[in-house]
Structure formats: structure tokens, C-alpha cells
C-alpha positions, 0 to 999 in steps of 0.5 A: 474531494471525491472528484479530485480523488477520481481524476487523480486515480485516472491520471496515475493509472494512465501515466504513473509517476514518470522516471524523468520526474523522479530523477529530476526532483524525487518523489513526495515519499522521498521528500517525506522520508528525508524529514523522517530521517532527520527527526529520527537522528535528532529526536531518537537518542539511545541515551533516552529512556523507553518512556522518553523515546516513546513520547518523542515518537509521538511528537515526531508523528504530530510534527510530521502530520502538521507539516504535511497538512500545512504544505498541502493546504497551502498548495490547495489554496494556491490552486484556487487562485490561479488559472487551471488550478484544479488541473494542478491539484489533480497532477499533484494529487496523482503522485500519491497513489501507486497503481501503475508502479505497483502493477509494473513491479509485480509484473516484473517478478513474473517476467523475470521468472518466465524469461530469466529463471528463479534467481532473477525472480528472487531479485525482482521480488526483493524490490517489493518485499522485505523477506529473505529471498535467498531460500525462496523457491518459485512458488514462494517467489510467486506467493510473495509477489501476490501478497505484496500486490494485495497488501499494497493495493490497499496501502498504496492505492485505496488508502491514499485515494480514500483519504484524498476523497475525504479531506482533499490533498491534505488528507492524501498527503497526511496519509502518505506521511504517516504510512511512510513513517510506519515503514521507516520507524514503525517496526520492533527493532531496538532503535524503533520499538519505543520511538516508532510505536505512535507511527505504527499504531496510527498507521493501523488506524488509518488503514483500517477502512481501506483494508476492508474496502480493498477486500470487498473490491477483490471479492467483487472483482472475482465475479469477472474472472473465469475460475476465480471464486467470490464466495471463497474470497468472502469465506476466506475474509471472514475466517482468516483475516482476523488471524493475520499478524497485521490488523489490516493486511489480512483483509486484502490478502485473505480476499486475494487468496480465497479468490484464486484458490491459493494460500498466502501469508504463513511462515516467512524469514526476515533477516534470518529469523523465521516468523510463524504466521497463519495462512490466508486461504485454504489453497495450497502453496506448492502449486503456485506459479507465474500464472497465478501472478498474472491472474492476481494482477488481472484481479487488481486491475478490475478492483482498481477500475471499480475503485475509480468508478466508485469515486466517480459515482460518489463525486456525481452524487455529491455534485447532484445533491 
């Protein structure tokens, strides 16, 4: 399974998910999203009481995971019976991590700020974060982009690769299904506070190992970047990660902040409502600029290369044993 994760990471790193393919057939996340939307419409009724909606949310999560595992297991069995089946499995699995697209979207924020100005930077960052972009200055736009890079490296790259390494295609697809459910219904709105409870709690659980591994990779990557501090990254994780509003996001964000000598997280506005939160890292926020985005992307690239190397090493060890 680690061999599958290893090759799928390499393929996605090199080619990503082609735009022409997305236009033609969509993406596994969009397919999963349609299923979640359908279940949300049919099983989450405003006339139901809180307990019923919470129970139906649990049923929804179980049904979604069962469907994801059944389809992916069928594809795995099919791959065993056809020529070049492992290659097909690698291509399918390569649709799960998002190394290339993550880097592309974060670099787009830096390019917009550098060449088109603050308004373009706000528009670019609004594509990858949920906070209100209208009041963000350049430093805040940079902070939002770097936070997204750190958190999504964990959620969008390390986690699907980790669960693929453990359980194969079925593990990776099940993870993406649960993570997509959390992003769609796992928030505390009047409609989803009860119905999305199971999705949110399960997502917290399955992202726990990836968030810790991501922080470790950022700390190690800091050794290879001039001016970055692995020691400060380690201290920031130990001091700040547990104070983040999320049980997982604080780990990669604190490691990134400590490594770069900046502050991430902290107060932000969603839907016109200010959310108070503790900063990750001891650096300042006002001095953040495009240069920090470029260094953060470089740190992510090195951490990503280490992740690929780790899975290659584990696959080799298993093969030798």
C-alpha cells in the first residue's frame, strides 16, 4: 500500500489533475460532494428535532463511507484482473492528494500581489480561505495564504497519502469522503450543527496522525532553508499547537510560523463576525510580505519531497521483509 501511495504522490506532483479532465468528468471530490448534497437535502429536515438530525448525520457519514469503500474496493479488485492494473490504480489514487494544485493556488496569491496589487491578492486568497477578504491588508493576505498552505498540506496531501499507505485506494477515498463531508456540513450553522456533528468529529480523528506528521516534516524541512529555524518551529509546536481552535490545524501552522519567524492564525473575520483565536508563533504579523509566501512554498516543497521519500522507504522496507 505504501508503494501505491509513493507512486501516486509522484504522479500528482508532476502532472496534478489536468484541467481538461476536470472539465470532462469532474473530480472525485465533486462526485462525493454531489452525494453529500443529496443526502443533506433528503435526510436533514428542519422539522426534525436536534437528536434526530444528529442521528441522521451519523447515518449519513456511515452511508457515505460505505459507498466510498465499496466503489474503491471494486476498482482495486478490477485492477488486479487487467493488464497494467497497478498503473491504473496509481492514476486513480493520484487524484486524491493535491500537491500541485495547492502550490499553484498559493503561488497565485503571491503573483497577484506582486503584479496586480492588493485587490487582486484579496481575490486570489479568497479562492483558498473562507475568511472575509475585503478588510485584509497585504500582510493579512500573505498570512491567510501561508496558513492555507500549512493546513492544506496536512489535510490535502499528507492525510490522503497516509490513509492510502495504510489501507490502499479504499483508505484514501474514504478519507477524502469524510474530509469533504466535514467541509460541507461539519460547521456550526443552524442547519448543520446537529447534522454535521459526526462528520466534524470524525474528521478531527482521522486528521490527527497527518497533522503531527506534517508538523514534523516542516520542522525537518527548515534545516534546509537559509534563515528558517527548526528549533523555533519545534518550540512553537510544543507551545502553541494545543491552543489552536482546531485540534489538528495548529500543528502544521505552528511549525510553519516558528520556522519562518512569523505569527499565523489569530483573530479573523468570517461572514462579518470576528473570531478571536490565539496566534501560532512568536513573530509579528505586520511585517509579512510576498517573500514569506515564497519561502513557505519552498518549505512545503521540501517537506513534500521528504514525505515522498518516506513512503518510498517504507515500501522498500516492506518489500525486503
